[in-house]
N, C-alpha and C positions, 0 to 999 in steps of 0.2 A: 418595779426595780428598786425604788427608794422607800424605806419604811421607817418612820420615827414614831416611837411610842412613849408617851409620858416624859418627854425630854424637858428637863429643868436645868437652868444655868443661872447662877447669881454671882455678883461681884461685890466686894466691899470697897466703898469709896469714902475715905475718911472714917467717920463713925456710922455711916449709913450702909445698909445692905440693899443692893439694887438687884431686883429680880428681872434679869434680861429675858429669860424664857420661862414660861409657866405651863407645864403639862402640855407640851406640843405633841399633837397627833397629826401625822401627815403621811399620805401615800402618794407617790409620784410614779406614773407609768412610763415605760420607754417612749421616748420621742415627744413627750409633752413640752409645751411652751408656757411657762408660768412666770407671771410678774408678782413681785412682793412689794407692796406699798404700805404707807403708814407714816405717822409723824416721826420726827427725830426722837430717838430714844425708845422707840417701840419694839426694838429687837430684830429688825430686818437684817442688819449685817451680822449680828450674832447668829441668827438662824442660818444664814448663808455660810458663815465660817464653820458652823457645826456640820452642815452637809458636806462641806469641802474638806473635812477632817483637819481644819486648822485650829480647832478648839475641841474640848471634850466636855460632855455633859456632867453635871453633878449627879444626876440620876436619869433613868430611862434607858431605852434600847434603840440603837440605830443599826439598820441592816441595809446593805446594798446587795440586791439579789438575794441569794441564800446565805450570805456571809454576815454574821454579827460583827460589825467593825467597832463597836463601842469600846471594848477593852483590849483591842489589839495593841501590841507594842508600838512605840514611836517609829521604829524601823519598818514594821509591817504596814503601818498607816501611811508612811511615806511612799512605800511601794504601790499601795492602792491609789494614792493621789497621782503618782507618776503615770500610771497606766490607764486609769479609769476616769480621772477628773481633770478638767481644765479650768483655770481661774483667770478672770479678766478684772482689772481694777480701774478705778476712776483715774488714778494718777500713774497708770501704765506700769510702774515698777520694773522698768528696763534697767539693765546694767550699763551705766553711763560710759564706761571705758570700752565696751564692746560694740561692734558694728551691728547693723540690723540682722545680718546673716548669723553672726555669732550669738546674738540673743535668741534667735529662733533655734539654733543648734543646741543650746544649753541643756534643755530637758533630755535630749538624746544622749549627750555626754554623761549626764547623771545616771541615765538608765543603762550605761555600758554598751551602747550601740557601736558597731564598727564604723570607722571613719568613712569608708566608701559609701555605706548605706546612709550615713548622716548627710553627706554631701548631696546625694541624690534627692533626699527628702527636703533639704533646704532649698535646692533649686526649684523643686515643684512648688514649695510654699511661696517663695518670693514671686513666682510667676502668677500663682493663683490669687494672691492678694495685691497684685499690681505694684510690687516693690522692686522689680528687677533693676530699675535705674537708681535705686536707693540702697541696694544690698550692702554696699561698703561704707555707708554713712553711719556715724554714731547718732544716738538719740538727740543730742543737742543740735544736730544738723537736719532734723526732720520736723515737719509740722505736727501739730497735735493729732490730726487724723492719721497721718502716716505712722506715728508712734503707736497709736491704738491698733492699727492694722498689723504692725510688728507683734504687738502683744497678743492679738488674736491668733496670728500664725504660730507663735510660740505655744499658746495654750492648746492648740489643736494638732500640732505636728505629731504627737504621739497617738492620734486618733482616739481621743477619749469618748466614753459613752455619755458623759455628763459635762455640760459647760455652764459654769457659774459666772455671772457678770454682776459686779457691784458698782452701780452708777456708771455704766460704761460710756455714757455720753456727757457726764457731768462736767468734764473739763474741756468740752469741745464746742465750737460754734454750731449753729443749727444745721448747716449743710454737711459738715464733717460728721456730726452726730447721726444724721439720717443715713449717711453712707455706712456707718458702723452698724446701725440697726438693720439695714438691708443685708449686710454680710452675716450678722448673727441669725437673722431669719432664714437666710439661704442655708446656713449650716443646720438649723433646725429642720428645714425641709428635707435635708439629706439624712435625717434620722437621729441627730444628736439631741438629747434632752437638754433644753435650755431653761435655766432659772435665773431671772434678772431682778435685782433690786433697783428701784427707781423712785425718785420723788416726782417725776414728770408723769402726770396722770394720762396725758395724751399718748405717751409711749407705753405706759402700763396697760392701757386699754387695748393695745395691739395684741397682747398675749391671748391665747385661747383659754387660759385659766388665770384668775386673778385672786391673790390672797391679800387681805388687808389686816395689818397687825396693829394692835393697841395694847400698850402696857405688857408686852411680853407674851401676848396670846394672839392666836389667829381668830380675829373677830368675824371675818367674812371669807368665804371660799366660794367663788362664783365662776361659772362657765357661761359667758355671754352667748346669747342666741346668734345665729348666723346673720340675721338681719341687722344686728347692732355692731357687727365686726367692722374694723376699719376697711374702707374701700368698697363696702357692700352697697 
C-alpha cells in the first residue's frame, strides 16, 4: 500500500543543514502494525509527517497504492489525507472551543458530508469510544485519556486506511496510555494499517514490525518472532 523510494528531507537551522531523512526506502503492506523508534532527532516524526502528507520530500517518490502522491497539489494532498489517513498526536490537537462531538464531526464537515450522515457517524463514534457521557464536554473538561479517545475517534471517523500515531501515550498516565494502545491495536485488528512513533520500547515491541531510526536513516527493520511477541 505505502511505498517510499529514496526519500530525502533536510532543514536549515541557523547556519547548519540538518538531514532529517536520508534515502529512506520503505514498503508497508495493508494492515501492518509498525512502530518507529530511535533517539530524539533521528527523523521519526519527520518520517511520520511525510507518510501523513504533512510534509514534502526534497527528493524521492512516495506512493499510496498506485498513486504517486509526491507532487500532488496541496488541495489534492488534503483530499487524500481526509479520506485515507488519520493522524493522532501526543498533545491531542483538539479545538478547545468545540465539544467532543463537534471535534469528532470536524473532518466530516471539511469533507462536505451531509449533516444527517454526520450526526449518525458522531453518535456511533461516541458510543464506540466510550464517550457518550462526555459528548457535550469541551477538551478542558475531559481527562487526558478521554481527550485522546476523542482524538482517535476524530482520526478514524472517515474510516481511513492508514492510522498514524505520534507518541500517542506520551502525555498520559500508564493506565490511560494502555487503554489508548488497546484501542489502537483493536483498530489495527479490524484492518487499519497502524504506524506509531514511540520512545517507549515496551510499547514499540508490541508492534509486529519494528523500525529503528538513527541520523535520518532506517538502521533496523525487524519482524519479531511469535515467541518474543508481547503476551506470548
